[in-house]
N, C-alpha and C positions, 0 to 999 in steps of 0.2 A: 776214443772214450771209454771209460766205467765202467765194469757193469757191477751190481751189487744194486742191491734193495734199498730204493731211494726213500731216505728218513724225511723230506717234501711230499709233497701233494702232485712233483712234478712227472708225468708222462714221460712210460719211454720215449715214444715219439718228439714231445718236447725236446729232452733233453737230446739225444739226435737233433732236432734241427738248429739246436744253442750251440752245438757241438759244429756243425756245417757251416753253418751263417757267420762263426768266427773265422775259424779255418780258412772258409773264404776270403773274406774283409783282411784279416790280419798274416796266412801264410806261418811261414816256418817262427814268426818273433812269438805266436801264441805258449803262454809257458802256465794257463791253466784257466779255466773256465770252471764258477762257483755261482751255482743256483740258489740262492736263500730266501728262508721268508724274516720275520723277529723273529718266530722259536726255535727254528733249525738250518743244516742248510747241506747242500749233497753237492761235492765235488763231480763233478762230468765231465773235465778233461783234465787228464795230465802228461804234460811233457815227456814221452822216456828220457830216463836218464836225470832229472832232477832230485829225482824222490828212489828210495826202494818200495816205496806201497802207495798207493795211497792211504793204506792206516796213518803210515810214517808223514803223511803230510796233512794229514788232520787237524795236529795240535797246531804249527805253523797259519793253513788255514782258518783255523777256530777265531787265532787273535781278527785274521785282518779281516774276515765276516765281524766281527763283534765291533770294532770301530768303522766300515760300512755301515750297521744297522744305524746308526744316528741318522739315515740318511729318512728315511721314515718318521723319524720324531719330528723333521724340518722340511714336511710336507704344509703347516702349517704355512712358516716364514716363507719358502717359494712360492705357494698359490698368491698369499701377500702381495707379493716382488711385482707379481709375475702377469695378478689382476687389475693395476692398481689406474686407477681412470683419469690423473690427469698427464694422460700423450711423455711419460716420462719411467713405463715398467720395459722391461728389458728381456719381457715375454716371458712363456713356458718357459720351464726347468727338462732337463733334455737327458744329459749324462754328466758324470762328473771326471776329468781325469786329474790324476795325484802323478808330478813327474819326481821320478827320483835315477838318483846318478846314471843307474844299469839298465834301466825301463818306466815302466806305466803300471799305474792300475786304474782303472776303467771300472767305474758302479754305472750300472741301468738300473732305473725302479720303473716301477708301473702297475701302482696299487698295492698288494701287501706281498709282492716278490721282486726279485733281484738277479741280478746276476753281477760277478765280480767275472771280470779280466783279469791275467796277466803278464805282461809283454816287451820283449827285449827292447831298447830303443830301437825309435824306430819314425816313420815318416808318421806324424800326429793325424793327417786329413785322413787314410783308412781311418780311425777312431767312429768316427761316422757316419761313415757308410753301417761297418759294426751296432754300434750304439742303435741306428733306425732300423736293419730287419731286426733285432733282439726287441725292441721296446713291440717291433711288428707282432714277433711271437707271443712276445707277455701279455700282448693285449685278446688274444685271441683262444685263447685259455680259455 
């Protein structure tokens, strides 16, 4: 876990719990954990060897966060889709997985907070375990 003064309102305990549940679910394939709000973000975990330092990772992670922040604006559309009364609802939003050639980006949103996980290529079933545990943590904040 990265030791820093957090720019968001995340507590050290919650950051530690996020790292624990993500590491438990995704194991050594986990590359990074980013906690973000509509206005700021923190790198909670960064696997050794990916960057020289957390500060070196911030520009790349900032681009990723900017892309994933769109999820906050999508809430009304996702809610409407989830709450259709015609029996065709796909259910409430849970999480987003973006597949890339050499890994994944997983976004979990809860109210005004989100978590981005990056991981090496792996079995996708583990992402659901991680997303469920993260949503529970974000809900309890």
